[in-house]
N, C-alpha and C positions, 0 to 999 in steps of 0.2 A: 638950629639953637644946640647952647652949653661950650663946651668945648671942641675949639672945633670952629665955632660960628666964621662964617661967612669965608670959610676956606671949600674949595671944592674937598672931598672925601669919600671913602667908601661907607659904603652902611656894616654900622655895628653898635655895639653897645656892651652890659652889662652882661654876666652868667644869671642866668636865677638859680636858687636854691634847689635840689633836685634836678638838675639841667646840666646836659654834658654840653663841653664847646662846641661841638657842630649843629645840636637842640639849640643853643643860644642862638648862634649864627643865623641859622632858617631862620629864627622866630627874630630876629632883630631884621631880616628882608622884610617876611611877610608884614611886619611891621612899621617898619621905616618910605617901604615901594610899593606893598601891594601885591606881590610876586612870592612865589613859590619854585623856587631853584628845583629842578630834578637833578641834576648832577653836581652838586655842590662838592667840592674836594677841599681838603684843607692843601696847603700850599708854601705858609710860613709861619714859623713861628719868630717875632719880634721882639726886644726889651728894647725901651726907654728911658733912660736916664736924665732928666729932665732936672736943671741947679733950683728952676726954683717950684718944682712938687715935692712933696713929702715922699713918696716911694717911686720904687723903680715901675715901668707902666710896662705892663707883656700885651701882646697883640696878637692874637693868631689871624692868620688870613688867609682865606677863601678865596677858592674862583668856582665861576658857572658859567655856563654857556648856552644852557637850555630851561625854561622858565616857565611857567603856570602863569597865565593872567596877564594883567595891563599896568605895565611901573605907571603907578598913579604917586603926587605929591603927596607928604604927609607933615602934619606940624615938626618932624624934624625933621627931611630930607624934601630938597626935588630933584629926583631923578635927572639926571641927563645922561649920556653915553658921548664919546668923543670917541675920533676916528685916532688910531692910534701914531697917526703923525702931526696930531694936532690937541693930544693932550695939552691942559693950562699949567704947568708945570710950577708956573710961577704964579700962581693963584690956589697953591695946596702947600704941604707940610714942605720945607725943604729936604727934607731925608727922601719926601717920595721919587725924586728923580734918580735917586739913587738905586732903591730894591723893584720900583714897578717895571722897568723895564726886565729884569730877571721874570717876573709876575706873568710877562707877556713874550717873553721866551718860551715858556713854561717849564721854564724850572721849580723845584723845589727848593728852600731855603732859609736859614735859619740866620738873623742879623742881630746886632746891639748898635743905638748908639746914644753917644754921649751929646748932651742938648747942655748950651749956657741958657737959654731959652725955649720957649716951645717956635721958635724964628730962626735961629743960630745952632746947627751940628756942627759941633766941633770933635769927633770920632767917632769912625763907625767899623763895623768888621761884618761882613757878610760868606756865608759859605753856603756854598750848591751844598745838597745832601739827599741823599734816597728819600722819597716821598714818603716812603712806611715809616721812615723814623719819627713824622710829624705826628705820628698818632700816638707818641709816648709823649708824657707829659716834662715839661722839659726839667723841669724842678728834682722830680723823684724817679723818673723814667720806667712808671708805669703805665700800662695802656689807658686811655682816652676812653 
């Protein structure tokens, strides 16, 4: 439901007050899929400048390969796993085809996407970075 409805998308949402970004990612995963990642790692920080939105979006991408619990459908998400050779990029955000392969390859990275609409990427920059640099706030450089 909400932003991105009808697209295959990762779990996520907004960080609550008094919560770190990593804590927010873990909470959203639990709320949306009923699972607790035991090896959650930040892998990317992406920004999106979408012409139809009033502000820049900042997205922190995490990965996990181990979890506790059983993935369960929620009001916000219907969890489904795809094999890497069957990812439905045509049913996802148009930028996903550009950065998801880096994630699947185990890379840590930053990126910026300029989008005319939420359906059309007009420019992008992706940079492979050391994983430890993602622990710093991209705006102020302080640890998160």
